N, C-alpha and C positions, 0 to 999 in steps of 0.2 A: 098911526104909529103903535098904539096898544095892540091892535090886531096882529101887526107884524111881529111884535115881541112875543105874543102868545103862540104864534106859529113856530117861531124859533125855539121857544121853550118846549113846546110839544115835540118838535123834531129831536131835540137833545134827549128828552125823556124817552122817546120811542127808541132811539138808537141804543141807549143804555139798557132798555128793557130787552131788546133783541139780543144784545151781547150777553145779558144775564141768562136768558133762556138757552142760548147756544152753548155757552162755556161753563155754566154752573148748573142750572136746573136740568138741562138735558143729560149731561154726564151723571148727575146725582140720581136721576130716575133710572138711568141705564144701570148704574151701580147697584141700586136696590133690586132691580130685576135680576141681574146676574147673581146677586147674593142668594137668591131663591132657586138657583139652578146649579147643575153640576158642570157648567160651561168650562170646557178645556181649550178653548180657542177655535174649535170647529163646530161642535153641536152643543146646544143648550137644552137640557132636559129639566123640566120643573120638578123640584124635590121639596118645596116648601121650606120649613125652618131647619132642615137637617144640617145645613152648613153651620148655623148658629149653635145648634145642640152639640155638634162635634167640636166647634171652636171653644166652647166653654168647658170642654173636657180635655183640651189640649194643653199639656204642661208647657210646651214650647211657647204657646201664645201668652200664657201667664208670665213666663220668664221674660219675654220680650217687653210685655207691658209693664212689669215691675221695674225692669231696667230703665225704661223710658220715664216712668214716674220719678225714679231716683235721680236720673239725669236732669229732669226738669226741676225737681225740688231743690237740688243743689245748684244747678246751673243758672236759674233765673235770679236768685239773690246775688250770686257771684257776679254775673254780668251786670246787674243793676248797680252794685256797689262800685265795681271797677269803672263803669261808664260815668257814674255820678262823680266819683273822685277825680277822674281825668277832666271832666267838664268844669268842676269847681276850680281846679288848678289852672285851667286855661282861661278862665274869666277873672282870676285874681289879679289885682293890679301889681302884686309883688312878684308875679311870675315873669321870667325873662325868656326870650326866644319862643314866644307863643305861636308865631306864624309857622316856624319850622316844626314845632311840636304838633300843630294841627295837621300838617301834611303827613308827618310820620304816623300819627294815630289814624288818619283817614285812609292810608294806603291799603290796609286789608279789605276795605270796602270796594276797592277797584278791581280786585281779583276774584275769580269764581271760588265757591266753596270747595270744589274738587282740587284746585291749586292749593288752597289753604291746607287741605288734608295731606297733599303730597309734600308740601314744605315741612309740615310738622312731622310727617313720617320720616323725612330725611334727617331732621334734627334729632329725633328720638328713636332712630333705628338701633337695634341691639348690637349688630355687628358692623354697621356702617354709619351710625348716627354721629352727628357732630357733638352732641352733649356727652355721649359715652367716650368719645375720643378725648374730649377735654378732661373728663374724669380720669381716664387712663393716664394722661400726661401728668396729672396731679398725684398719681400713685394710688388712686382708688380702684374699686372693683366695678366693672360695668353693671349698670342697672337693667333688669329685665323689663324694659318698657313695653314690649309687645307680647311677651310670653306670660306675663303676670297680669291677671284681670284687673287688679286694683290699680297698678301703675298705668295700664292702658286706659282705664277709666279716667284717671287723673289727667293724662295727656289730652284726652278729648275735652275735658272741662276747660283746661287752659287754652286749647285751640279755639274753643267756642267763645271764650271771653275775648281773645285776641281778634277774632273775626267779627264779633258782634258789637264791639265797643264803638266803632266809627259812626254807625247810623244813630245809635242812642246818644252819642256825644253831640251830634248836631241838634237833636231834639232838646236835650238838656240845656245846651248853650243858649238856644233861643228862649227857653223859659227863664234861665238864670239872669240874662241881661235885661229882661223885662220887669224884674222885681224892682220896685221903687227904692232908690238910694236913700230916701228919707227914713225908711224903716231902720236901716243899718245906722244912720246918723243918730236916730233917737235912741237906739240900743247903746251906742257909744256914750251918749250923754248919761244914760242910766248905769254905765259901768259894765255892760255886758261883754263877756269875752268871746273869742272866736267860736268855741263850741256852742255856747248859748245862742249866739246869733244864727248859727247853722241849724240848730235844733228847733228854735222857736220862730224863725223867720224864713229861712231858705226852704226847709222841708215842707212846711204848710203852704208856702207860696207855689210850690211846684207839684202839688198833690195830683192835679188832673194830668199833668205830664207824666208823673210816676205811674199813674194808672195805665196810661197808654203804653209806656215802655214795658211794664210788666205784662200787659195783655199780649202785646206783640211778641215778647220774649217767650211766653208760654207757647204760643202758636208755633213759633219758629223751632223751638226745641222739641216739642211733641212731634213735629213733622220732619225733624232733621234726617237727612239721608246722604247727600253727596259727600259732605265733609267726612263723616264717619266711615262711609264706604271706602273712600280713598285713604283714610288714615289707618284704620284697623281691619276693615272688611268684616266687622262684627266679631273679630277674635280678641283674645285667644278663645277658640271654641265658639261659644255663643255669649261670652261674658259681656260684650259691648254691642250685641245685636239689639237695635231699637225696633219699635213696632213697625215703622215704615220699611225697614230692611226685611223684617219678617214677611210683610205683605208682598214686597218685591220678589223675594226668593220663592214664596209660595205661588205667586201668580205667574211669574215668568220662568223661573228655573224648573219648578215642578209642574207648570202648566195647569194649576188648579185655580183658574180665574174666578170661578164662583166662590170658592172658599176664601180667597184673598179679598174678594169684594165684600164678603160678610165681615171680615176683620176691618176693612176700611169703613164700613158703616158703623161699627162699634166705636172706632176712633172718632168718627164724625159726631156721634152722639155725646161722647165724653167732652170734646171741645165745645160743643153747643151748650151743654149743661154748665161747663166752667164759664163760658162767656156770659150766660144769663146770670149766674151767681155774681160774677165780677161787676156787671152793670148794676145789679141790685145793690151790691155793697157800696158801689160808688155813689149811687143816688142817696143811699142811707147816710153815707158819710157827709155829703153836702147838706142834707137836711139837718143833721145833728149840728153841723157847724153853723 
């Protein structure tokens, strides 16, 4: 029986190893190779680190990267707060209509990011958007949602929170319902109010879940492409062009695959460093606790 279990275990490990080599290690190595060439889709000529040298002298690359960092720095806390707030409300015994609310909040997860972008583009279009239509009915002036970079960036952030709340909500609800009720009962005996219970019981109890949500949110926002592409197409100008859009436009529109591969490798290193720092911080936090 043990030998049979070992064979099945080896089979599953081998299958995962093959998938890892085919869909991760292989493309990663190919990307590294292309980043050292001037590959344009036809012929790849080795040029060493020239792509990386040119990349770090490209102002467009720095603008796309800084926009991505800003989007992530604002978007991750925003998504986290909204997701946690919704989850706390949905597990509260005082909330009514929780089943209907769960369906409503989970709906964005059932549609693709491209559809999310199209929906929000329809709502916040300058000349045809529903929001400006309502503002006009109320006697106000239409807001330049798509021609002003700041407003376009704000719309992207709200669309991100709307589309990303559902998945995080499921994770948070699973963590919240597993917190022992005795902790809250003891806090009630000691005279703790709602905010004190949330700050001293709820947040510490979901620390590992918060770490997971933040880590996934950073990855998702740093690699965001379809929703922003459908919503603003990187505009106005390049005000909302994120790094993945920059890579896409460079590699496919301009057919500079080698140069785009170099930008992809830089993004990969940034995400890798962030992941290592996050895991080290998480281990340190548990050790201190």
